[in-house]
N, CA, C and O atoms as a DFTB+ gen file, in Angstrom:
584 C
 N C O
     1  1       5.873       3.178     -17.778
     2  2       5.435       2.946     -16.470
     3  2       3.772       4.506     -16.373
     4  3       3.338       5.559     -16.840
     5  1       3.527       3.148     -15.148
     6  2       2.421       3.473     -14.221
     7  2       2.291       4.096     -13.470
     8  3       1.973       3.404     -12.503
     9  1       2.350       5.910     -12.991
    10  2       2.528       6.971     -12.192
    11  2       1.532       7.578     -11.443
    12  3       1.079       8.556     -12.037
    13  1       0.979       7.355     -10.283
    14  2      -0.381       7.444      -9.832
    15  2       0.148       8.372      -8.458
    16  3       0.950       7.760      -7.753
    17  1      -0.160       9.601      -8.053
    18  2      -0.451      10.191      -6.585
    19  2      -2.068      10.292      -6.343
    20  3      -3.089      10.186      -7.024
    21  1      -1.784      10.505      -5.245
    22  2      -3.394      10.865      -4.511
    23  2      -3.555      11.202      -2.971
    24  3      -3.455      10.113      -2.405
    25  1      -3.716      11.994      -2.215
    26  2      -3.482      12.839      -1.614
    27  2      -5.398      12.803      -0.939
    28  3      -6.398      12.786      -1.657
    29  1      -5.365      12.801       0.582
    30  2      -6.569      13.446       1.109
    31  2      -6.301      14.039       3.151
    32  3      -5.544      13.888       4.110
    33  1      -7.243      14.559       2.826
    34  2      -7.531      14.766       4.681
    35  2      -8.169      13.777       5.279
    36  3      -9.095      13.191       4.718
    37  1      -7.752      13.472       6.488
    38  2      -8.583      12.217       6.964
    39  2      -8.687      12.223       8.420
    40  3      -7.672      12.121       9.110
    41  1      -9.867      12.336       8.936
    42  2     -10.103      12.586      10.613
    43  2      -9.750      11.427      12.002
    44  3     -10.236      10.999      13.048
    45  1      -8.591      11.326      11.145
    46  2      -8.085       9.947      12.436
    47  2      -6.681      10.502      12.778
    48  3      -6.154      11.280      11.983
    49  1      -6.112      10.181      13.804
    50  2      -4.939      10.512      13.666
    51  2      -3.707       9.387      13.278
    52  3      -3.661       8.160      13.365
    53  1      -2.882      10.259      12.878
    54  2      -1.589      10.110      12.255
    55  2      -1.151       8.573      12.393
    56  3      -1.074       7.685      11.544
    57  1      -0.870       8.586      13.894
    58  2      -0.442       6.621      14.094
    59  2      -1.139       6.067      13.583
    60  3      -0.945       5.356      12.597
    61  1      -2.438       6.336      14.327
    62  2      -3.926       5.040      13.887
    63  2      -3.468       4.691      12.156
    64  3      -3.181       3.565      11.749
    65  1      -3.497       6.287      11.086
    66  2      -3.425       5.453      10.005
    67  2      -2.245       4.722       9.679
    68  3      -2.256       3.614       9.143
    69  1      -0.774       5.641      10.157
    70  2       0.133       4.523      10.191
    71  2       0.302       3.067      10.616
    72  3       0.940       2.346       9.849
    73  1       0.001       2.743      11.311
    74  2      -0.027       1.827      11.555
    75  2      -1.331       0.575      11.039
    76  3      -1.198      -0.642      11.162
    77  1      -2.512       1.264      10.478
    78  2      -3.273       0.444       9.555
    79  2      -2.306      -0.165       8.029
    80  3      -2.329      -1.299       7.551
    81  1      -1.449       1.152       7.512
    82  2      -1.044       1.016       6.361
    83  2       0.226      -0.011       6.733
    84  3       0.727      -0.411       5.682
    85  1       0.623      -0.333       7.433
    86  2       2.023      -0.832       8.006
    87  2       1.864      -2.196       8.185
    88  3       2.763      -3.023       8.028
    89  1       0.590      -2.461       8.553
    90  2       0.050      -4.188       8.831
    91  2      -0.225      -4.513       7.487
    92  3      -1.413      -4.360       7.205
    93  1       0.585      -4.964       6.448
    94  2       0.386      -5.481       5.561
    95  2      -0.200      -6.386       5.796
    96  3      -1.361      -6.147       5.462
    97  1      -0.077      -7.839       6.393
    98  2      -0.723      -8.772       6.957
    99  2      -2.502      -8.982       6.733
   100  3      -3.157      -9.945       6.332
   101  1      -2.865      -7.711       7.160
   102  2      -4.351      -7.517       7.076
   103  2      -4.819      -6.997       5.846
   104  3      -5.991      -6.642       5.722
   105  1      -3.834      -6.910       4.748
   106  2      -4.923      -5.320       4.058
   107  2      -5.862      -6.573       2.816
   108  3      -6.790      -6.213       2.091
   109  1      -5.130      -8.439       2.890
   110  2      -6.346      -8.985       2.636
   111  2      -8.009      -9.006       2.673
   112  3      -8.764      -9.474       1.821
   113  1      -8.390      -8.249       4.121
   114  2      -8.902      -8.508       4.723
   115  2      -9.915      -7.277       4.856
   116  3     -10.654      -6.979       5.795
   117  1      -9.733      -6.713       3.728
   118  2      -9.954      -5.207       3.266
   119  2      -9.905      -4.159       2.188
   120  3     -10.743      -3.345       1.799
   121  1      -8.518      -4.460       1.779
   122  2      -8.306      -3.579       0.041
   123  2      -8.741      -4.764      -0.545
   124  3      -8.958      -5.937      -0.242
   125  1      -8.821      -3.447      -2.215
   126  2      -9.022      -4.339      -3.468
   127  2      -8.082      -4.603      -3.896
   128  3      -7.041      -3.945      -3.867
   129  1      -8.316      -5.833      -4.474
   130  2      -6.827      -6.434      -5.313
   131  2      -6.030      -7.039      -4.357
   132  3      -5.611      -8.053      -4.914
   133  1      -5.492      -6.984      -3.008
   134  2      -4.658      -7.798      -2.324
   135  2      -5.805      -8.857      -1.751
   136  3      -6.859      -8.677      -1.142
   137  1      -4.812     -10.564      -2.433
   138  2      -5.423     -11.377      -2.365
   139  2      -4.731     -12.209      -0.790
   140  3      -5.459     -12.539       0.146
   141  1      -3.431     -12.385      -0.812
   142  2      -3.242     -12.688       0.454
   143  2      -1.539     -11.352       0.594
   144  3      -1.140     -10.586      -0.283
   145  1      -1.026     -11.548       1.840
   146  2       0.189     -11.050       2.372
   147  2       0.916     -11.315       3.576
   148  3       0.420     -11.022       4.664
   149  1       2.245     -11.936       3.467
   150  2       2.938     -12.265       4.899
   151  2       4.441     -11.906       4.703
   152  3       5.318     -12.116       3.865
   153  1       4.290     -11.217       5.973
   154  2       5.522     -10.919       6.448
   155  2       6.055     -12.195       5.975
   156  3       5.430     -13.179       5.578
   157  1       7.962     -11.920       6.138
   158  2       9.019     -13.319       5.943
   159  2      10.101     -12.935       6.363
   160  3      11.081     -13.680       6.352
   161  1      10.148     -11.480       6.897
   162  2      11.390     -11.262       7.691
   163  2      11.259      -9.898       8.546
   164  3      10.368      -9.072       8.351
   165  1      12.055      -9.805       9.311
   166  2      12.357      -8.208      10.018
   167  2      13.383      -8.217      10.204
   168  3      13.956      -9.306      10.210
   169  1      14.181      -6.903      10.467
   170  2      14.719      -6.479      10.574
   171  2      15.127      -4.811      11.009
   172  3      15.838      -4.154      10.249
   173  1      14.723      -4.364      11.995
   174  2      14.869      -2.970      13.072
   175  2      13.226      -2.883      11.950
   176  3      12.368      -3.766      11.946
   177  1      13.177      -1.574      11.096
   178  2      12.370      -1.258      10.921
   179  2      11.741      -1.778       9.498
   180  3      10.719      -1.333       8.975
   181  1      12.300      -2.474       9.162
   182  2      11.916      -2.753       7.324
   183  2      11.532      -4.308       7.749
   184  3      12.009      -5.026       8.628
   185  1      10.726      -4.490       7.006
   186  2      10.231      -5.422       6.950
   187  2       9.932      -6.245       4.933
   188  3       9.432      -5.590       4.019
   189  1      10.391      -7.644       4.812
   190  2      10.208      -8.100       3.604
   191  2       8.890      -9.104       4.010
   192  3       8.537      -9.755       4.993
   193  1       8.238      -8.735       2.234
   194  2       6.745      -9.079       2.874
   195  2       6.788     -10.398       1.135
   196  3       7.511     -10.326       0.141
   197  1       5.848     -11.271       1.438
   198  2       5.481     -11.656       0.009
   199  2       3.550     -11.390      -0.002
   200  3       2.606     -11.173       0.757
   201  1       3.834     -11.568      -1.208
   202  2       2.130     -10.593      -1.599
   203  2       1.592     -11.574      -2.707
   204  3       2.401     -12.292      -3.295
   205  1       0.315     -11.624      -2.994
   206  2      -0.483     -11.501      -3.948
   207  2      -1.392     -10.693      -4.369
   208  3      -2.327     -10.454      -3.604
   209  1      -1.359     -10.110      -5.589
   210  2      -2.735      -9.287      -6.067
   211  2      -3.074      -9.908      -7.031
   212  3      -2.276     -10.633      -7.625
   213  1      -4.422      -9.754      -7.432
   214  2      -5.162      -9.952      -8.508
   215  2      -6.456      -9.453      -8.905
   216  3      -7.362      -9.232      -8.101
   217  1      -6.547      -9.253     -10.320
   218  2      -7.818      -8.617     -10.594
   219  2      -8.350      -9.588     -12.104
   220  3      -7.741      -9.924     -13.119
   221  1      -9.519      -9.763     -11.710
   222  2     -10.538     -10.868     -12.825
   223  2      -9.725     -12.142     -12.827
   224  3      -9.791     -12.676     -11.720
   225  1      -9.031     -12.769     -13.630
   226  2      -8.832     -13.797     -14.198
   227  2      -7.182     -13.794     -13.017
   228  3      -6.897     -14.640     -12.168
   229  1      -6.510     -12.732     -13.343
   230  2      -5.202     -12.661     -13.314
   231  2      -4.605     -12.385     -11.935
   232  3      -4.861     -11.236     -11.578
   233  1      -3.975     -12.998     -11.157
   234  2      -3.219     -13.342      -9.971
   235  2      -1.889     -13.133     -10.168
   236  3      -1.496     -13.740     -11.165
   237  1      -1.108     -12.562      -9.652
   238  2       0.315     -12.172      -9.596
   239  2       1.115     -12.248      -8.520
   240  3       1.427     -11.107      -8.177
   241  1       1.681     -13.234      -7.697
   242  2       2.667     -13.236      -6.506
   243  2       4.168     -12.138      -6.449
   244  3       4.920     -11.936      -7.403
   245  1       4.228     -11.867      -5.808
   246  2       5.014     -10.880      -5.744
   247  2       6.471     -10.478      -4.037
   248  3       5.833     -10.712      -3.010
   249  1       7.538     -10.152      -3.763
   250  2       8.100      -9.590      -2.769
   251  2       7.925      -8.788      -2.321
   252  3       6.735      -8.910      -2.613
   253  1       7.946      -7.695      -1.665
   254  2       7.876      -6.351      -1.334
   255  2       9.593      -6.480       0.058
   256  3       9.993      -7.479       0.655
   257  1      10.071      -5.240       0.089
   258  2      10.548      -4.618       1.329
   259  2       9.674      -3.446       1.350
   260  3       8.960      -3.035       0.436
   261  1       9.894      -2.781       2.985
   262  2       8.887      -2.005       3.075
   263  2       9.834      -1.215       4.354
   264  3      10.209      -2.061       5.165
   265  1      10.204      -0.081       4.637
   266  2      10.742       0.932       5.646
   267  2       9.733       1.572       5.958
   268  3       8.902       2.129       5.240
   269  1       9.845       1.450       7.572
   270  2       8.901       2.493       8.477
   271  2       9.758       3.573       8.863
   272  3      10.742       3.778       9.574
   273  1       9.030       4.133       8.155
   274  2       9.695       5.985       9.071
   275  2       8.539       6.093       9.990
   276  3       7.726       6.941       9.621
   277  1       8.246       5.484      11.057
   278  2       7.202       6.080      12.120
   279  2       6.843       7.525      12.639
   280  3       7.808       7.981      13.253
   281  1       5.992       8.221      12.606
   282  2       4.744       7.838      12.193
   283  2       4.196       8.520      10.966
   284  3       3.024       8.608      10.600
   285  1       5.755       9.175      10.178
   286  2       5.560       9.305       8.814
   287  2       5.182       9.491       7.444
   288  3       4.500      10.296       6.809
   289  1       6.205       7.954       7.093
   290  2       6.828       7.562       6.370
   291  2       6.945       6.080       6.135
   292  3       7.636       5.368       6.864
   293  1       6.007       5.454       4.727
   294  2       6.063       4.476       4.515
   295  2       6.618       4.036       3.163
   296  3       5.939       4.303       2.171
   297  1       7.837       3.359       3.006
   298  2       8.674       3.242       1.655
   299  2       8.557       1.760       1.315
   300  3       9.068       0.972       2.110
   301  1       7.673       1.074      -0.256
   302  2       7.247      -0.023      -0.456
   303  2       8.226      -0.178      -1.558
   304  3       7.943       0.526      -2.528
   305  1       9.194      -0.828      -1.677
   306  2       9.570      -1.233      -3.236
   307  2       9.903      -2.466      -3.378
   308  3       9.880      -3.129      -2.341
   309  1      10.206      -2.990      -4.330
   310  2       9.777      -4.388      -5.023
   311  2      11.297      -4.851      -5.633
   312  3      11.875      -3.829      -6.003
   313  1      12.178      -6.136      -5.869
   314  2      12.673      -5.634      -7.812
   315  2      12.484      -7.842      -7.773
   316  3      13.054      -8.898      -8.046
   317  1      11.661      -7.435      -7.402
   318  2      11.107      -9.431      -8.046
   319  2      11.054      -9.313      -9.299
   320  3      10.487      -8.298      -9.703
   321  1      11.527     -10.139     -10.182
   322  2      11.262     -10.346     -11.365
   323  2       9.993     -10.001     -11.998
   324  3       9.881     -10.020     -13.223
   325  1       8.843      -9.624     -11.066
   326  2       7.963      -9.829     -12.390
   327  2       7.904      -7.999     -12.346
   328  3       6.811      -7.634     -12.779
   329  1       8.635      -7.028     -12.010
   330  2       8.792      -5.842     -11.821
   331  2       9.748      -5.517     -12.798
   332  3      10.695      -6.265     -13.039
   333  1       9.559      -4.443     -13.381
   334  2      10.784      -3.451     -13.916
   335  2      10.835      -2.351     -12.787
   336  3      11.964      -2.131     -12.349
   337  1       9.961      -1.740     -12.331
   338  2       9.918      -0.930     -11.658
   339  2       8.403      -0.753     -10.389
   340  3       7.295      -0.633     -10.914
   341  1       8.453      -0.751      -9.358
   342  2       7.614      -0.917      -8.112
   343  2       8.112       0.310      -7.476
   344  3       9.220       0.793      -7.705
   345  1       7.003       0.919      -6.448
   346  2       7.278       2.180      -5.565
   347  2       6.298       2.275      -5.172
   348  3       5.364       2.266      -5.973
   349  1       6.122       2.366      -4.222
   350  2       4.901       2.919      -3.492
   351  2       5.370       3.784      -1.991
   352  3       6.282       3.495      -1.216
   353  1       4.478       4.819      -1.932
   354  2       5.385       5.670      -0.569
   355  2       3.619       6.645      -0.375
   356  3       2.917       7.295      -1.150
   357  1       3.519       6.220       1.192
   358  2       2.904       6.702       1.792
   359  2       3.527       7.821       2.627
   360  3       4.560       7.624       3.267
   361  1       2.823       9.129       2.614
   362  2       3.386      10.175       3.436
   363  2       2.521      10.620       4.392
   364  3       1.541      11.227       3.961
   365  1       2.609      10.494       5.493
   366  2       1.155      10.881       6.476
   367  2       2.217      12.329       7.371
   368  3       3.368      12.457       7.789
   369  1       0.521      13.462       7.259
   370  2       1.264      14.354       8.070
   371  2       0.188      14.697       9.195
   372  3      -0.986      14.325       9.176
   373  1       0.724      15.378      10.059
   374  2      -0.197      15.405      11.344
   375  2      -0.982      16.668      10.847
   376  3      -0.394      17.338       9.998
   377  1      -1.817      16.956      11.117
   378  2      -2.794      18.161      10.857
   379  2      -3.837      17.895      12.421
   380  3      -3.930      17.042      13.303
   381  1      -4.525      19.302      12.036
   382  2      -5.570      19.527      13.456
   383  2      -6.418      18.549      13.806
   384  3      -6.707      17.971      14.853
   385  1      -6.905      18.477      12.142
   386  2      -8.555      17.877      12.874
   387  2      -7.678      15.625      12.173
   388  3      -8.421      14.907      11.504
   389  1      -6.757      15.309      12.422
   390  2      -6.423      14.328      11.881
   391  2      -4.958      13.886      11.088
   392  3      -3.975      14.332      11.680
   393  1      -4.751      13.359      10.275
   394  2      -3.949      14.051       9.370
   395  2      -4.099      13.664       7.226
   396  3      -4.862      13.166       6.398
   397  1      -2.800      14.325       7.342
   398  2      -3.075      14.506       5.708
   399  2      -2.057      13.106       5.155
   400  3      -0.899      12.706       5.274
   401  1      -3.265      12.728       4.535
   402  2      -2.258      10.941       3.909
   403  2      -1.804      11.265       2.115
   404  3      -2.495      11.861       1.289
   405  1      -0.834      10.827       1.974
   406  2      -0.674      11.112       0.694
   407  2       0.115       9.815       0.049
   408  3       1.043       9.267       0.644
   409  1      -0.384       9.380      -1.288
   410  2       0.388       8.389      -1.706
   411  2       1.073       8.346      -3.220
   412  3       0.401       8.944      -4.060
   413  1       2.082       7.847      -3.621
   414  2       2.263       8.020      -4.966
   415  2       2.775       6.612      -5.306
   416  3       3.705       6.317      -4.556
   417  1       2.596       6.031      -5.838
   418  2       2.646       4.960      -6.997
   419  2       3.049       4.670      -8.094
   420  3       2.275       4.953      -9.009
   421  1       4.310       4.042      -8.459
   422  2       5.376       3.099      -9.852
   423  2       4.987       2.452      -9.921
   424  3       4.792       1.944      -8.817
   425  1       4.474       1.748     -10.954
   426  2       4.368       0.232     -11.404
   427  2       4.487      -0.041     -12.907
   428  3       3.601      -0.039     -13.762
   429  1       5.996      -0.311     -13.035
   430  2       6.015      -0.958     -14.199
   431  2       6.472      -2.588     -14.354
   432  3       7.413      -2.931     -13.638
   433  1       5.928      -3.516     -15.156
   434  2       6.073      -4.621     -15.111
   435  2       6.745      -5.577     -16.252
   436  3       7.091      -4.528     -16.794
   437  1       7.225      -6.532     -17.076
   438  2       7.816      -7.045     -17.147
   439  2       6.717      -6.977     -18.489
   440  3       6.906      -6.300     -19.499
   441  1       5.969      -7.531     -18.322
   442  2       4.397      -8.088     -19.290
   443  2       3.853      -7.066     -19.791
   444  3       3.232      -6.244     -19.118
   445  1       4.029      -6.997     -21.061
   446  2       3.174      -5.503     -21.641
   447  2       1.515      -5.771     -21.370
   448  3       0.904      -4.748     -21.062
   449  1       0.738      -6.978     -21.444
   450  2      -0.610      -7.413     -21.464
   451  2      -0.457      -7.080     -19.914
   452  3      -1.368      -6.265     -19.765
   453  1      -0.042      -7.179     -19.070
   454  2      -0.476      -6.934     -17.489
   455  2      -0.093      -5.588     -17.332
   456  3      -0.635      -4.907     -16.461
   457  1       1.248      -4.871     -18.468
   458  2       1.094      -3.633     -18.000
   459  2      -0.412      -2.608     -18.098
   460  3      -1.004      -1.854     -17.326
   461  1      -0.591      -3.064     -19.442
   462  2      -2.071      -2.511     -20.201
   463  2      -3.369      -2.382     -19.511
   464  3      -4.259      -1.552     -19.696
   465  1      -3.271      -3.866     -18.253
   466  2      -4.569      -3.742     -17.162
   467  2      -3.418      -2.927     -16.133
   468  3      -3.643      -1.743     -16.384
   469  1      -2.924      -2.946     -15.679
   470  2      -2.195      -1.670     -14.227
   471  2      -3.003      -0.547     -14.872
   472  3      -4.071      -0.108     -14.444
   473  1      -2.324      -0.128     -16.001
   474  2      -2.179       1.159     -16.588
   475  2      -4.194       1.136     -16.575
   476  3      -4.690       2.262     -16.615
   477  1      -4.715       0.517     -16.548
   478  2      -6.051       0.935     -16.495
   479  2      -6.795       1.043     -14.900
   480  3      -7.648       1.844     -14.518
   481  1      -6.216       0.071     -14.250
   482  2      -6.724       0.081     -12.665
   483  2      -5.729       0.934     -11.554
   484  3      -6.035       1.318     -10.425
   485  1      -4.865       1.038     -12.040
   486  2      -4.205       1.493     -10.613
   487  2      -4.623       3.205     -10.450
   488  3      -4.711       3.366      -9.233
   489  1      -4.849       4.240     -10.985
   490  2      -5.862       4.971     -10.870
   491  2      -7.099       5.172      -9.795
   492  3      -7.228       5.892      -8.805
   493  1      -7.791       4.387     -10.323
   494  2      -8.989       3.878      -9.189
   495  2      -8.273       3.096      -7.552
   496  3      -8.450       3.075      -6.335
   497  1      -7.417       2.561      -8.614
   498  2      -7.184       1.124      -6.545
   499  2      -6.760       2.527      -5.691
   500  3      -7.386       2.901      -4.700
   501  1      -5.276       3.421      -6.397
   502  2      -4.867       4.200      -5.294
   503  2      -5.771       4.989      -4.695
   504  3      -5.425       5.394      -3.585
   505  1      -7.334       5.498      -5.274
   506  2      -8.200       6.433      -4.537
   507  2      -9.030       5.274      -3.707
   508  3      -9.836       5.581      -2.829
   509  1      -8.781       4.069      -4.032
   510  2      -9.376       2.991      -3.625
   511  2      -8.858       2.976      -2.079
   512  3      -9.514       3.295      -1.087
   513  1      -7.717       2.592      -2.128
   514  2      -6.916       2.463      -1.244
   515  2      -6.942       3.611      -0.371
   516  3      -6.318       3.038       0.522
   517  1      -7.104       4.513       0.007
   518  2      -7.146       5.750       0.943
   519  2      -8.303       5.504       0.961
   520  3      -8.541       5.541       2.169
   521  1      -9.402       5.228       0.369
   522  2     -10.796       5.094       1.408
   523  2     -10.554       4.091       1.761
   524  3     -10.467       4.185       2.985
   525  1     -10.278       2.586       1.309
   526  2      -9.994       1.638       1.959
   527  2      -9.936       1.911       3.862
   528  3     -10.714       1.694       4.791
   529  1      -8.546       2.494       3.718
   530  2      -8.095       2.316       4.792
   531  2      -8.689       3.812       6.017
   532  3      -8.401       3.922       7.209
   533  1      -9.753       4.979       4.972
   534  2      -9.951       5.652       5.646
   535  2     -11.226       4.874       6.286
   536  3     -11.427       4.873       7.501
   537  1     -11.832       4.397       5.617
   538  2     -13.083       3.385       5.963
   539  2     -13.051       2.066       7.415
   540  3     -13.944       1.631       8.143
   541  1     -11.575       1.785       7.315
   542  2     -11.207       0.877       8.387
   543  2     -10.850       1.222       9.921
   544  3     -11.068       0.710      11.019
   545  1      -9.914       2.822       9.217
   546  2     -10.229       3.307      11.085
   547  2     -10.615       4.107      11.237
   548  3      -9.866       4.937      11.752
   549  1     -12.137       4.577      10.923
   550  2     -13.579       5.024      11.134
   551  2     -14.269       3.865      11.967
   552  3     -14.844       4.224      12.995
   553  1     -14.277       2.713      11.692
   554  2     -14.777       1.253      11.559
   555  2     -13.786       0.867      13.252
   556  3     -14.080      -0.171      13.845
   557  1     -13.112       1.441      13.610
   558  2     -12.465       1.493      15.045
   559  2     -11.275       0.411      14.721
   560  3     -10.338       0.234      15.500
   561  1     -11.421      -0.282      13.495
   562  2      -9.428      -0.989      13.834
   563  2      -8.631      -0.991      13.837
   564  3      -8.494      -0.863      12.620
   565  1      -7.799      -1.024      14.148
   566  2      -6.166      -0.253      14.378
   567  2      -5.050      -1.430      14.067
   568  3      -4.812      -2.395      14.793
   569  1      -4.593      -1.194      13.143
   570  2      -3.347      -1.913      13.123
   571  2      -2.274      -2.586      14.309
   572  3      -2.302      -2.031      15.408
   573  1      -1.793      -3.185      14.219
   574  2      -0.650      -3.526      14.690
   575  2       0.187      -2.925      14.198
   576  3       0.371      -2.679      13.006
   577  1       1.160      -2.446      15.703
   578  2       2.266      -1.602      15.441
   579  2       3.468      -2.415      15.343
   580  3       3.984      -3.325      15.991
   581  1       3.714      -1.769      14.325
   582  2       5.061      -2.495      13.649
   583  2       6.189      -2.717      14.624
   584  3       7.236      -3.244      14.248
């Protein structure tokens, strides 16, 4: 199983970063690896999403459940057959000059070959995800508030 964490201070308001992270349908516009994302159901502070990620010739489609605790926490899980374990947790803490963003990723897929590929790209992907959200916020893009 691949586990990775990263955190960083960002000079953007906590609510802005929260809304960008929660706006999963726009991920393919700016996030590495994301090819498509579509919300397929909502219930209060929870939504279900169908997503596709890809790197090189590999493309994988899966479903996730996202729980939002505005503006501090976003947890994404999947019980899709692709995964043995899938968990992403975003922690956002207000700070004097913006916010502190933390991400924890835990992915284990059933395919050993695919797992080896994930093991290679996940550490870099986590850092790039935070970079991407930071750049998106700095460019003035706002997420749709869930």
